[in-house]
N, CA and C atoms as a LAMMPS dump frame, in Angstrom:
ITEM: TIMESTEP
0
ITEM: NUMBER OF ATOMS
684
ITEM: BOX BOUNDS ff ff ff
-5.0000000000000000e+02 5.0000000000000000e+02
-5.0000000000000000e+02 5.0000000000000000e+02
-5.0000000000000000e+02 5.0000000000000000e+02
ITEM: ATOMS id mol type element x y z
1 1 1 N 0.859 -1.194 0
2 1 2 C 0 0 0
3 1 3 C 0.89 1.238 0
4 2 1 N 0.664 2.138 -0.908
5 2 2 C 1.49 3.336 -1.012
6 2 3 C 0.616 4.574 -0.959
7 3 1 N 1.058 5.573 -0.182
8 3 2 C 0.319 6.825 -0.076
9 3 3 C 0.967 7.828 -1.017
10 4 1 N 0.168 8.489 -1.845
11 4 2 C 0.737 9.409 -2.827
12 4 3 C 0.076 10.775 -2.724
13 5 1 N -0.485 11.092 -1.573
14 5 2 C -1.13 12.383 -1.409
15 5 3 C -0.841 12.906 -0.016
16 6 1 N -0.816 14.243 0.133
17 6 2 C -0.527 14.815 1.437
18 6 3 C -1.636 14.497 2.432
19 7 1 N -1.241 14.172 3.637
20 7 2 C -2.208 13.934 4.702
21 7 3 C -1.759 14.708 5.935
22 8 1 N -2.616 15.612 6.387
23 8 2 C -2.311 16.37 7.588
24 8 3 C -3.152 15.898 8.756
25 9 1 N -4.389 15.527 8.504
26 9 2 C -5.265 14.99 9.53
27 9 3 C -5.85 13.697 8.997
28 10 1 N -5.654 12.639 9.712
29 10 2 C -6.139 11.341 9.291
30 10 3 C -7.54 11.142 9.816
31 11 1 N -8.47 10.841 8.93
32 11 2 C -9.872 10.707 9.307
33 11 3 C -10.264 9.242 9.387
34 12 1 N -11.163 8.959 10.336
35 12 2 C -11.62 7.588 10.528
36 12 3 C -13.1 7.612 10.838
37 13 1 N -13.856 6.754 10.18
38 13 2 C -15.296 6.734 10.342
39 13 3 C -15.701 5.555 11.207
40 14 1 N -16.385 5.824 12.305
41 14 2 C -16.789 4.758 13.217
42 14 3 C -18.186 5.028 13.741
43 15 1 N -19.071 4.041 13.543
44 15 2 C -20.448 4.135 14.044
45 15 3 C -21.127 5.421 13.58
46 16 1 N -20.808 5.844 12.333
47 16 2 C -21.455 7.029 11.793
48 16 3 C -20.879 8.33 12.288
49 17 1 N -19.859 8.276 13.119
50 17 2 C -19.259 9.498 13.646
51 17 3 C -17.844 9.64 13.103
52 18 1 N -17.542 10.839 12.644
53 18 2 C -16.218 11.105 12.097
54 18 3 C -15.264 11.48 13.218
55 19 1 N -14.138 10.778 13.276
56 19 2 C -13.115 11.087 14.272
57 19 3 C -11.817 11.388 13.538
58 20 1 N -10.948 12.112 14.183
59 20 2 C -9.701 12.475 13.513
60 20 3 C -8.51 12.247 14.418
61 21 1 N -7.404 11.977 13.787
62 21 2 C -6.114 11.888 14.466
63 21 3 C -5.212 12.942 13.853
64 22 1 N -4.705 13.829 14.669
65 22 2 C -3.729 14.807 14.194
66 22 3 C -2.359 14.141 14.236
67 23 1 N -1.845 13.825 13.072
68 23 2 C -0.583 13.105 13.002
69 23 3 C 0.585 13.98 13.445
70 24 1 N 1.567 13.376 14.113
71 24 2 C 2.779 14.139 14.442
72 24 3 C 3.512 14.522 13.166
73 25 1 N 4.185 15.652 13.198
74 25 2 C 4.936 16.113 12.046
75 25 3 C 6.416 15.802 12.228
76 26 1 N 7.043 15.458 11.126
77 26 2 C 8.476 15.184 11.137
78 26 3 C 9.072 15.88 9.918
79 27 1 N 10.265 16.448 10.07
80 27 2 C 10.802 17.222 8.949
81 27 3 C 11.427 16.352 7.878
82 28 1 N 11.734 15.093 8.229
83 28 2 C 12.267 14.18 7.22
84 28 3 C 12.355 12.778 7.795
85 29 1 N 11.919 11.802 7.032
86 29 2 C 12.082 10.408 7.426
87 29 3 C 12.472 9.602 6.203
88 30 1 N 13.137 8.494 6.419
89 30 2 C 13.654 7.705 5.295
90 30 3 C 12.647 6.693 4.767
91 31 1 N 11.539 6.5 5.475
92 31 2 C 10.565 5.491 5.061
93 31 3 C 9.291 6.179 4.583
94 32 1 N 8.944 5.956 3.321
95 32 2 C 7.753 6.587 2.75
96 32 3 C 6.815 5.593 2.083
97 33 1 N 7.253 4.391 1.906
98 33 2 C 6.454 3.404 1.187
99 33 3 C 6.379 2.124 2.014
100 34 1 N 5.219 1.832 2.57
101 34 2 C 4.998 0.599 3.32
102 34 3 C 3.81 -0.115 2.69
103 35 1 N 4.009 -1.353 2.35
104 35 2 C 2.951 -2.117 1.687
105 35 3 C 2.436 -3.229 2.584
106 36 1 N 1.288 -3.771 2.215
107 36 2 C 0.64 -4.846 2.961
108 36 3 C 0.432 -4.418 4.412
109 37 1 N -0.463 -3.479 4.609
110 37 2 C -0.618 -2.853 5.929
111 37 3 C -2.044 -2.966 6.458
112 38 1 N -2.156 -2.831 7.758
113 38 2 C -3.434 -2.56 8.418
114 38 3 C -3.151 -1.513 9.491
115 39 1 N -4.193 -0.816 9.933
116 39 2 C -3.986 0.376 10.753
117 39 3 C -4.699 0.324 12.091
118 40 1 N -4.074 0.964 13.067
119 40 2 C -4.686 1.2 14.375
120 40 3 C -4.669 2.692 14.63
121 41 1 N -5.623 3.169 15.437
122 41 2 C -5.762 4.595 15.707
123 41 3 C -5.842 4.821 17.212
124 42 1 N -5.066 5.779 17.689
125 42 2 C -5.14 6.165 19.097
126 42 3 C -5.59 7.618 19.132
127 43 1 N -6.839 7.819 19.553
128 43 2 C -7.492 9.125 19.459
129 43 3 C -7.271 9.985 20.701
130 44 1 N -7.273 11.278 20.455
131 44 2 C -7.252 12.285 21.519
132 44 3 C -8.657 12.823 21.666
133 45 1 N -9.156 12.857 22.891
134 45 2 C -10.508 13.338 23.161
135 45 3 C -10.429 14.743 23.739
136 46 1 N -10.805 15.739 22.958
137 46 2 C -10.717 17.127 23.414
138 46 3 C -11.662 17.407 24.573
139 47 1 N -12.787 16.707 24.599
140 47 2 C -13.757 16.937 25.663
141 47 3 C -13.272 16.36 26.994
142 48 1 N -12.542 15.269 26.927
143 48 2 C -11.996 14.64 28.128
144 48 3 C -10.525 14.383 27.877
145 49 1 N -9.7 15.311 28.299
146 49 2 C -8.295 15.305 27.891
147 49 3 C -7.495 14.128 28.452
148 50 1 N -8.021 13.456 29.464
149 50 2 C -7.33 12.274 29.972
150 50 3 C -7.921 10.989 29.407
151 51 1 N -8.833 11.149 28.465
152 51 2 C -9.483 9.989 27.87
153 51 3 C -8.772 9.614 26.571
154 52 1 N -8.388 8.346 26.457
155 52 2 C -7.703 7.848 25.271
156 52 3 C -8.534 6.711 24.696
157 53 1 N -8.722 6.729 23.389
158 53 2 C -9.476 5.664 22.739
159 53 3 C -8.6 4.98 21.708
160 54 1 N -8.465 3.681 21.852
161 54 2 C -7.697 2.877 20.913
162 54 3 C -8.66 2.104 20.019
163 55 1 N -8.493 2.24 18.71
164 55 2 C -9.283 1.461 17.769
165 55 3 C -8.335 0.545 17.01
166 56 1 N -8.518 -0.757 17.186
167 56 2 C -7.638 -1.734 16.542
168 56 3 C -8.436 -2.805 15.808
169 57 1 N -9.682 -2.516 15.505
170 57 2 C -10.579 -3.521 14.938
171 57 3 C -10.092 -4.06 13.603
172 58 1 N -9.408 -3.233 12.832
173 58 2 C -9.035 -3.63 11.475
174 58 3 C -7.623 -4.197 11.361
175 59 1 N -6.984 -4.469 12.505
176 59 2 C -5.62 -4.987 12.459
177 59 3 C -5.603 -6.456 12.056
178 60 1 N -4.679 -6.79 11.168
179 60 2 C -4.474 -8.168 10.734
180 60 3 C -3.059 -8.566 11.147
181 61 1 N -2.945 -9.643 11.898
182 61 2 C -1.664 -10.049 12.488
183 61 3 C -0.565 -10.204 11.442
184 62 1 N -0.886 -10.714 10.272
185 62 2 C 0.13 -11.055 9.269
186 62 3 C 0.61 -9.861 8.452
187 63 1 N 0.108 -8.65 8.744
188 63 2 C 0.475 -7.47 7.957
189 63 3 C 1.426 -6.562 8.728
190 64 1 N 1.997 -5.589 8.027
191 64 2 C 2.688 -4.483 8.697
192 64 3 C 1.629 -3.598 9.338
193 65 1 N 1.931 -3.096 10.53
194 65 2 C 0.965 -2.261 11.242
195 65 3 C 1.366 -0.797 11.186
196 66 1 N 0.413 0.043 10.802
197 66 2 C 0.583 1.491 10.87
198 66 3 C -0.182 1.977 12.099
199 67 1 N 0.54 2.53 13.041
200 67 2 C -0.075 3.003 14.279
201 67 3 C -0.163 4.519 14.217
202 68 1 N -1.39 5.014 14.186
203 68 2 C -1.653 6.44 14.021
204 68 3 C -1.985 7.038 15.383
205 69 1 N -1.027 7.747 15.961
206 69 2 C -1.161 8.301 17.305
207 69 3 C -1.357 9.803 17.212
208 70 1 N -2.383 10.321 17.878
209 70 2 C -2.607 11.771 17.87
210 70 3 C -1.445 12.469 18.575
211 71 1 N -0.899 13.482 17.908
212 71 2 C 0.297 14.156 18.411
213 71 3 C 0.066 14.918 19.71
214 72 1 N -1.206 15.184 20.065
215 72 2 C -1.51 15.942 21.282
216 72 3 C -1.503 15.082 22.536
217 73 1 N -1.549 13.78 22.363
218 73 2 C -1.529 12.885 23.522
219 73 3 C -0.174 12.949 24.217
220 74 1 N -0.182 12.822 25.533
221 74 2 C 1.072 12.694 26.262
222 74 3 C 1.534 11.243 26.193
223 75 1 N 2.796 11.024 26.511
224 75 2 C 3.292 9.647 26.543
225 75 3 C 2.57 8.843 27.621
226 76 1 N 2.233 9.492 28.712
227 76 2 C 1.478 8.811 29.773
228 76 3 C 0.171 8.257 29.236
229 77 1 N -0.45 8.988 28.325
230 77 2 C -1.71 8.55 27.74
231 77 3 C -1.506 7.514 26.63
232 78 1 N -0.539 7.76 25.761
233 78 2 C -0.409 6.954 24.548
234 78 3 C 0.321 5.634 24.731
235 79 1 N 1.369 5.622 25.547
236 79 2 C 2.23 4.443 25.62
237 79 3 C 1.5 3.179 26.064
238 80 1 N 0.592 3.219 27.067
239 80 2 C -0.109 1.974 27.428
240 80 3 C -0.853 1.336 26.257
241 81 1 N -1.483 2.148 25.412
242 81 2 C -2.18 1.604 24.243
243 81 3 C -1.187 1.043 23.229
244 82 1 N -0.052 1.704 23.083
245 82 2 C 0.976 1.213 22.168
246 82 3 C 1.52 -0.129 22.648
247 83 1 N 1.747 -0.254 23.946
248 83 2 C 2.216 -1.524 24.515
249 83 3 C 1.193 -2.624 24.286
250 84 1 N -0.087 -2.284 24.436
251 84 2 C -1.157 -3.258 24.181
252 84 3 C -1.067 -3.804 22.761
253 85 1 N -0.834 -2.906 21.796
254 85 2 C -0.706 -3.331 20.405
255 85 3 C 0.529 -4.211 20.203
256 86 1 N 1.648 -3.806 20.795
257 86 2 C 2.872 -4.591 20.649
258 86 3 C 2.694 -6.001 21.197
259 87 1 N 2.072 -6.102 22.358
260 87 2 C 1.879 -7.408 22.985
261 87 3 C 0.938 -8.275 22.163
262 88 1 N -0.07 -7.651 21.568
263 88 2 C -1.01 -8.402 20.728
264 88 3 C -0.269 -9.074 19.575
265 89 1 N 0.654 -8.349 18.97
266 89 2 C 1.373 -8.912 17.83
267 89 3 C 2.454 -9.896 18.272
268 90 1 N 3.188 -9.546 19.317
269 90 2 C 4.27 -10.42 19.778
270 90 3 C 3.757 -11.742 20.321
271 91 1 N 2.58 -11.711 20.913
272 91 2 C 2.034 -12.921 21.535
273 91 3 C 1.124 -13.729 20.61
274 92 1 N 0.956 -13.262 19.4
275 92 2 C 0.075 -13.964 18.462
276 92 3 C 0.637 -15.344 18.139
277 93 1 N -0.237 -16.33 18.054
278 93 2 C 0.18 -17.69 17.73
279 93 3 C -0.241 -18.102 16.32
280 94 1 N -1.376 -17.586 15.876
281 94 2 C -1.87 -17.936 14.547
282 94 3 C -1.601 -16.816 13.543
283 95 1 N -1.262 -17.205 12.324
284 95 2 C -1.079 -16.278 11.197
285 95 3 C 0.041 -15.258 11.452
286 96 1 N 0.946 -15.577 12.356
287 96 2 C 2.018 -14.638 12.672
288 96 3 C 3.065 -14.622 11.564
289 97 1 N 3.518 -13.43 11.198
290 97 2 C 4.554 -13.263 10.18
291 97 3 C 5.716 -12.504 10.823
292 98 1 N 6.82 -13.208 11.037
293 98 2 C 7.965 -12.617 11.729
294 98 3 C 8.618 -11.489 10.941
295 99 1 N 8.317 -11.369 9.672
296 99 2 C 8.947 -10.346 8.834
297 99 3 C 8.192 -9.022 8.826
298 100 1 N 7.021 -8.995 9.424
299 100 2 C 6.255 -7.748 9.428
300 100 3 C 6.771 -6.804 10.492
301 101 1 N 6.466 -5.515 10.317
302 101 2 C 6.965 -4.493 11.223
303 101 3 C 5.836 -3.596 11.705
304 102 1 N 6.154 -2.802 12.729
305 102 2 C 5.229 -1.8 13.248
306 102 3 C 5.804 -0.41 12.969
307 103 1 N 4.951 0.487 12.497
308 103 2 C 5.397 1.84 12.161
309 103 3 C 4.472 2.882 12.781
310 104 1 N 5.065 3.989 13.227
311 104 2 C 4.279 5.176 13.541
312 104 3 C 4.081 5.956 12.245
313 105 1 N 2.86 6.43 12.035
314 105 2 C 2.571 7.252 10.866
315 105 3 C 2.783 8.724 11.207
316 106 1 N 3.497 9.429 10.351
317 106 2 C 3.772 10.857 10.562
318 106 3 C 3.492 11.63 9.279
319 107 1 N 3.418 12.928 9.429
320 107 2 C 3.34 13.812 8.275
321 107 3 C 4.75 14.342 8.007
322 108 1 N 5.35 13.882 6.916
323 108 2 C 6.699 14.321 6.555
324 108 3 C 6.583 15.663 5.832
325 109 1 N 6.946 16.734 6.519
326 109 2 C 6.775 18.078 5.972
327 109 3 C 7.713 18.37 4.811
328 110 1 N 8.801 17.605 4.682
329 110 2 C 9.754 17.852 3.593
330 110 3 C 9.177 17.463 2.241
331 111 1 N 8.218 16.539 2.235
332 111 2 C 7.628 16.09 0.969
333 111 3 C 6.109 16.279 0.96
334 112 1 N 5.568 16.821 2.082
335 112 2 C 4.117 17.015 2.21
336 112 3 C 3.36 15.711 1.927
337 113 1 N 3.818 14.67 2.582
338 113 2 C 3.223 13.348 2.408
339 113 3 C 3.495 12.534 3.664
340 114 1 N 3.005 11.318 3.676
341 114 2 C 3.206 10.482 4.845
342 114 3 C 4.627 9.943 4.918
343 115 1 N 5.129 9.832 6.142
344 115 2 C 6.387 9.165 6.423
345 115 3 C 6.155 8.225 7.592
346 116 1 N 7.064 7.272 7.772
347 116 2 C 6.849 6.248 8.793
348 116 3 C 8.118 6.034 9.613
349 117 1 N 7.929 5.763 10.905
350 117 2 C 9.032 5.471 11.811
351 117 3 C 8.862 4.051 12.331
352 118 1 N 9.853 3.223 12.108
353 118 2 C 9.82 1.829 12.534
354 118 3 C 10.058 1.749 14.052
355 119 1 N 9.115 1.129 14.774
356 119 2 C 9.328 0.935 16.214
357 119 3 C 9.133 -0.531 16.611
358 120 1 N 9.318 -1.411 15.645
359 120 2 C 9.076 -2.836 15.859
360 120 3 C 9.838 -3.385 17.053
361 121 1 N 11.091 -3.022 17.18
362 121 2 C 11.945 -3.629 18.204
363 121 3 C 12.022 -2.829 19.501
364 122 1 N 11.297 -1.725 19.576
365 122 2 C 11.325 -0.913 20.793
366 122 3 C 10.498 -1.587 21.894
367 123 1 N 11.077 -1.633 23.098
368 123 2 C 10.357 -2.122 24.275
369 123 3 C 10.245 -0.973 25.26
370 124 1 N 9.018 -0.633 25.63
371 124 2 C 8.788 0.479 26.55
372 124 3 C 8.705 -0.042 27.989
373 125 1 N 9.299 0.734 28.894
374 125 2 C 9.304 0.375 30.308
375 125 3 C 8.744 1.527 31.131
376 126 1 N 8.011 1.168 32.159
377 126 2 C 7.449 2.16 33.07
378 126 3 C 8.468 2.472 34.156
379 127 1 N 8.911 3.731 34.222
380 127 2 C 9.903 4.11 35.226
381 127 3 C 11.318 3.968 34.696
382 128 1 N 12.285 4.175 35.561
383 128 2 C 13.702 4.11 35.191
384 128 3 C 14.357 2.939 35.911
385 129 1 N 15.045 2.12 35.17
386 129 2 C 15.741 0.965 35.733
387 129 3 C 16.948 1.456 36.537
388 130 1 N 16.886 1.272 37.846
389 130 2 C 17.958 1.778 38.716
390 130 3 C 19.269 1.008 38.532
391 131 1 N 19.203 -0.146 37.865
392 131 2 C 20.432 -0.914 37.644
393 131 3 C 21.286 -0.321 36.528
394 132 1 N 20.706 0.605 35.766
395 132 2 C 21.47 1.275 34.711
396 132 3 C 22.264 2.41 35.338
397 133 1 N 23.555 2.23 35.422
398 133 2 C 24.423 3.23 36.052
399 133 3 C 25.269 3.89 34.966
400 134 1 N 25.137 5.205 34.859
401 134 2 C 25.835 5.936 33.808
402 134 3 C 27.343 5.921 34.031
403 135 1 N 28.078 5.867 32.92
404 135 2 C 29.53 5.946 32.988
405 135 3 C 29.963 7.356 33.35
406 136 1 N 31.07 7.449 34.019
407 136 2 C 31.659 8.747 34.34
408 136 3 C 32.899 8.951 33.463
409 137 1 N 33.341 10.189 33.375
410 137 2 C 34.563 10.475 32.634
411 137 3 C 34.421 10.364 31.125
412 138 1 N 33.265 10.763 30.586
413 138 2 C 33.067 10.638 29.149
414 138 3 C 33.929 11.602 28.343
415 139 1 N 34.524 12.574 28.992
416 139 2 C 35.377 13.497 28.26
417 139 3 C 36.838 13.075 28.319
418 140 1 N 37.03 11.804 28.69
419 140 2 C 38.353 11.207 28.657
420 140 3 C 38.261 9.969 27.77
421 141 1 N 39.399 9.576 27.207
422 141 2 C 39.413 8.356 26.409
423 141 3 C 39.64 7.192 27.351
424 142 1 N 38.591 6.439 27.595
425 142 2 C 38.655 5.345 28.549
426 142 3 C 39.091 4.059 27.858
427 143 1 N 39.607 3.097 28.616
428 143 2 C 40.037 1.83 28.012
429 143 3 C 38.902 1.163 27.239
430 144 1 N 39.243 0.479 26.177
431 144 2 C 38.224 -0.114 25.313
432 144 3 C 37.401 -1.176 26.016
433 145 1 N 37.968 -1.813 27.064
434 145 2 C 37.227 -2.861 27.747
435 145 3 C 36.203 -2.288 28.729
436 146 1 N 36.233 -0.973 28.951
437 146 2 C 35.271 -0.354 29.856
438 146 3 C 33.872 -0.425 29.265
439 147 1 N 32.907 -0.783 30.084
440 147 2 C 31.523 -0.859 29.636
441 147 3 C 30.88 0.509 29.807
442 148 1 N 30.843 1.283 28.737
443 148 2 C 30.298 2.626 28.796
444 148 3 C 28.771 2.588 28.772
445 149 1 N 28.148 3.361 29.614
446 149 2 C 26.692 3.499 29.587
447 149 3 C 26.357 4.982 29.62
448 150 1 N 25.529 5.387 28.684
449 150 2 C 25.123 6.782 28.588
450 150 3 C 23.612 6.85 28.716
451 151 1 N 23.123 7.695 29.619
452 151 2 C 21.681 7.888 29.781
453 151 3 C 21.293 9.275 29.295
454 152 1 N 20.285 9.324 28.444
455 152 2 C 19.771 10.602 27.965
456 152 3 C 18.353 10.755 28.477
457 153 1 N 18.124 11.799 29.263
458 153 2 C 16.791 12.084 29.789
459 153 3 C 16.189 13.244 29.016
460 154 1 N 15.038 12.99 28.414
461 154 2 C 14.298 14.038 27.725
462 154 3 C 13.214 14.514 28.686
463 155 1 N 13.443 15.693 29.255
464 155 2 C 12.591 16.153 30.351
465 155 3 C 11.404 16.983 29.877
466 156 1 N 11.63 17.818 28.888
467 156 2 C 10.553 18.632 28.318
468 156 3 C 10.902 18.831 26.848
469 157 1 N 10.133 19.686 26.15
470 157 2 C 10.42 19.848 24.723
471 157 3 C 11.666 20.677 24.445
472 158 1 N 12.333 21.167 25.494
473 158 2 C 13.597 21.878 25.293
474 158 3 C 14.541 21.689 26.479
475 159 1 N 14.404 20.578 27.164
476 159 2 C 15.268 20.31 28.318
477 159 3 C 15.701 18.857 28.289
478 160 1 N 17.016 18.671 28.157
479 160 2 C 17.597 17.34 28.047
480 160 3 C 18.778 17.25 29.007
481 161 1 N 19.051 16.07 29.479
482 161 2 C 20.3 15.866 30.208
483 161 3 C 20.987 14.612 29.697
484 162 1 N 22.286 14.715 29.514
485 162 2 C 23.112 13.577 29.113
486 162 3 C 24.019 13.26 30.286
487 163 1 N 23.803 12.097 30.898
488 163 2 C 24.536 11.744 32.115
489 163 3 C 24.521 12.894 33.122
490 164 1 N 23.331 13.438 33.35
491 164 2 C 23.07 14.487 34.346
492 164 3 C 23.569 15.865 33.933
493 165 1 N 24.14 15.996 32.753
494 165 2 C 24.562 17.314 32.263
495 165 3 C 23.416 17.929 31.462
496 166 1 N 22.908 19.056 31.917
497 166 2 C 21.749 19.683 31.283
498 166 3 C 22.155 20.424 30.012
499 167 1 N 21.354 20.229 28.96
500 167 2 C 21.552 20.956 27.711
501 167 3 C 20.177 21.273 27.126
502 168 1 N 20.164 22.17 26.14
503 168 2 C 18.916 22.475 25.435
504 168 3 C 18.914 21.742 24.103
505 169 1 N 17.747 21.676 23.48
506 169 2 C 17.592 20.884 22.256
507 169 3 C 18.551 21.332 21.157
508 170 1 N 18.766 22.637 21.025
509 170 2 C 19.609 23.144 19.945
510 170 3 C 21.066 22.69 20.077
511 171 1 N 21.477 22.301 21.283
512 171 2 C 22.852 21.853 21.513
513 171 3 C 22.984 20.335 21.498
514 172 1 N 21.864 19.644 21.458
515 172 2 C 21.863 18.202 21.686
516 172 3 C 22.683 17.431 20.651
517 173 1 N 22.43 17.669 19.385
518 173 2 C 23.105 16.909 18.335
519 173 3 C 24.618 17.094 18.38
520 174 1 N 25.059 18.339 18.495
521 174 2 C 26.494 18.607 18.495
522 174 3 C 27.17 18.006 19.721
523 175 1 N 26.498 18.046 20.869
524 175 2 C 27.088 17.493 22.086
525 175 3 C 27.213 15.978 21.993
526 176 1 N 26.188 15.312 21.489
527 176 2 C 26.243 13.857 21.389
528 176 3 C 27.281 13.416 20.362
529 177 1 N 27.375 14.15 19.255
530 177 2 C 28.395 13.838 18.25
531 177 3 C 29.79 13.997 18.836
532 178 1 N 29.982 15.034 19.637
533 178 2 C 31.294 15.25 20.247
534 178 3 C 31.64 14.113 21.192
535 179 1 N 30.692 13.714 22.018
536 179 2 C 30.945 12.642 22.975
537 179 3 C 31.259 11.338 22.262
538 180 1 N 30.635 11.14 21.115
539 180 2 C 30.924 9.956 20.312
540 180 3 C 32.315 10.04 19.691
541 181 1 N 32.694 11.227 19.245
542 181 2 C 33.94 11.385 18.497
543 181 3 C 35.185 11.177 19.347
544 182 1 N 35.1 11.425 20.646
545 182 2 C 36.305 11.332 21.479
546 182 3 C 36.597 9.909 21.94
547 183 1 N 35.727 8.988 21.614
548 183 2 C 35.976 7.594 21.96
549 183 3 C 36.688 6.902 20.808
550 184 1 N 37.84 6.298 21.078
551 184 2 C 38.617 5.696 19.994
552 184 3 C 38.236 4.244 19.732
553 185 1 N 37.432 3.659 20.608
554 185 2 C 37.006 2.271 20.397
555 185 3 C 35.482 2.211 20.353
556 186 1 N 34.864 2.014 21.514
557 186 2 C 33.407 1.972 21.56
558 186 3 C 32.906 2.754 22.764
559 187 1 N 31.946 3.604 22.539
560 187 2 C 31.409 4.396 23.645
561 187 3 C 30.447 3.564 24.468
562 188 1 N 29.772 2.627 23.844
563 188 2 C 28.904 1.756 24.616
564 188 3 C 27.449 1.845 24.222
565 189 1 N 26.577 1.762 25.24
566 189 2 C 25.14 1.691 25.033
567 189 3 C 24.48 2.974 25.533
568 190 1 N 23.567 3.504 24.72
569 190 2 C 22.816 4.698 25.087
570 190 3 C 21.39 4.297 25.434
571 191 1 N 20.936 4.695 26.616
572 191 2 C 19.562 4.445 27.041
573 191 3 C 18.764 5.741 26.968
574 192 1 N 17.585 5.666 26.375
575 192 2 C 16.717 6.832 26.233
576 192 3 C 15.618 6.785 27.286
577 193 1 N 15.402 7.939 27.94
578 193 2 C 14.407 8.035 29.004
579 193 3 C 13.569 9.289 28.76
580 194 1 N 12.263 9.105 28.685
581 194 2 C 11.36 10.183 28.303
582 194 3 C 10.386 10.498 29.433
583 195 1 N 10.223 11.794 29.706
584 195 2 C 9.23 12.211 30.695
585 195 3 C 7.83 11.894 30.18
586 196 1 N 7.003 11.353 31.057
587 196 2 C 5.661 10.938 30.648
588 196 3 C 4.759 12.097 30.235
589 197 1 N 5.142 13.326 30.591
590 197 2 C 4.32 14.483 30.225
591 197 3 C 4.686 15.066 28.858
592 198 1 N 5.706 14.523 28.215
593 198 2 C 5.994 14.927 26.843
594 198 3 C 4.837 14.525 25.951
595 199 1 N 4.539 15.356 24.967
596 199 2 C 3.511 14.962 24.008
597 199 3 C 4.11 13.971 23.013
598 200 1 N 3.233 13.297 22.288
599 200 2 C 3.731 12.372 21.274
600 200 3 C 4.492 13.13 20.19
601 201 1 N 4.094 14.376 19.923
602 201 2 C 4.853 15.202 18.981
603 201 3 C 6.266 15.454 19.498
604 202 1 N 6.41 15.765 20.79
605 202 2 C 7.742 15.947 21.379
606 202 3 C 8.581 14.687 21.19
607 203 1 N 7.962 13.549 21.442
608 203 2 C 8.65 12.26 21.329
609 203 3 C 9.159 12.047 19.905
610 204 1 N 8.31 12.295 18.924
611 204 2 C 8.714 12.132 17.528
612 204 3 C 9.816 13.122 17.167
613 205 1 N 9.75 14.335 17.683
614 205 2 C 10.807 15.326 17.442
615 205 3 C 12.162 14.788 17.909
616 206 1 N 12.187 14.24 19.113
617 206 2 C 13.442 13.729 19.657
618 206 3 C 13.917 12.486 18.906
619 207 1 N 13.001 11.611 18.543
620 207 2 C 13.385 10.426 17.778
621 207 3 C 13.944 10.832 16.41
622 208 1 N 13.376 11.882 15.832
623 208 2 C 13.874 12.382 14.555
624 208 3 C 15.287 12.927 14.69
625 209 1 N 15.522 13.696 15.751
626 209 2 C 16.866 14.21 16.012
627 209 3 C 17.883 13.082 16.121
628 210 1 N 17.537 12.064 16.874
629 210 2 C 18.448 10.939 17.084
630 210 3 C 18.737 10.195 15.785
631 211 1 N 17.721 10.082 14.934
632 211 2 C 17.905 9.331 13.689
633 211 3 C 18.9 9.997 12.745
634 212 1 N 19.125 11.294 12.922
635 212 2 C 20.03 12.026 12.039
636 212 3 C 21.47 12.044 12.548
637 213 1 N 21.674 11.547 13.755
638 213 2 C 23.018 11.533 14.338
639 213 3 C 23.669 10.187 14.033
640 214 1 N 24.699 10.201 13.247
641 214 2 C 25.379 8.974 12.859
642 214 3 C 26.498 8.675 13.869
643 215 1 N 26.208 7.771 14.773
644 215 2 C 27.161 7.419 15.821
645 215 3 C 28.106 6.327 15.331
646 216 1 N 29.39 6.502 15.634
647 216 2 C 30.395 5.523 15.213
648 216 3 C 30.783 4.574 16.34
649 217 1 N 30.621 5.019 17.574
650 217 2 C 31.14 4.247 18.699
651 217 3 C 30.087 3.919 19.742
652 218 1 N 28.84 3.943 19.338
653 218 2 C 27.781 3.666 20.306
654 218 3 C 26.571 3.086 19.598
655 219 1 N 25.765 2.383 20.368
656 219 2 C 24.483 1.898 19.867
657 219 3 C 23.399 2.41 20.813
658 220 1 N 22.215 2.639 20.272
659 220 2 C 21.078 3.081 21.084
660 220 3 C 20.244 1.866 21.439
661 221 1 N 20.031 1.661 22.714
662 221 2 C 19.267 0.518 23.186
663 221 3 C 17.83 0.571 22.67
664 222 1 N 17.248 -0.595 22.43
665 222 2 C 15.84 -0.681 22.058
666 222 3 C 14.925 -0.582 23.275
667 223 1 N 15.496 -0.57 24.461
668 223 2 C 14.719 -0.384 25.684
669 223 3 C 14.578 1.102 25.957
670 224 1 N 13.332 1.578 26.008
671 224 2 C 13.06 2.988 26.29
672 224 3 C 12.244 3.104 27.574
673 225 1 N 12.545 4.13 28.363
674 225 2 C 11.966 4.258 29.693
675 225 3 C 11.1 5.512 29.766
676 226 1 N 9.9 5.357 30.317
677 226 2 C 8.962 6.455 30.475
678 226 3 C 8.858 6.759 31.971
679 227 1 N 9.334 7.946 32.368
680 227 2 C 9.409 8.269 33.8
681 227 3 C 8.506 9.442 34.138
682 228 1 N 8.173 9.565 35.448
683 228 2 C 7.335 10.696 35.86
684 228 3 C 8.154 11.744 36.585
């Protein structure tokens, strides 16, 4: 299935009532064509701002899933429904296709069309794992056998900390690239931690930033933490 027209608001008809999902915007994504799909919708209720409605009636286990999340929802609201969808697919026994993926649907503003973010392998966790201890001395070249751990906390839409060092969004990319560049072997594993009050749009903004940073000495963990 290929989308060839601009979509800013995704419409869905249910029980004779028109509902809409305001898709998160992204300035550029590498995925624009996903075929053999079925869709789920996570709605934002303006009348009851803490009310979240998940519609998954049309999902087919053997297809790629497009998950359409309203950008106004907070992570506290959206993530439980997203986890529900992930578990439904991971735990499926019949008609399961291991090659299918899960994607967030976005509005790619660079082409005025749909773009997609693959989140198939992401595992969301409630809270912060206290066993993850950040490495110290990242501005020194540490021995290659050292197990480096870097924690990035996304606190608000313009407040980030890298191993407890506070920075703003405009400095984030350059700082992370620098920290990567000074390691001559491997920097280690990066864990992402997101405040539950961030909107889904904030989340997509940060994921987009990370996707553009080409790290040579580190990998980003598929485990993501949602903290309060």
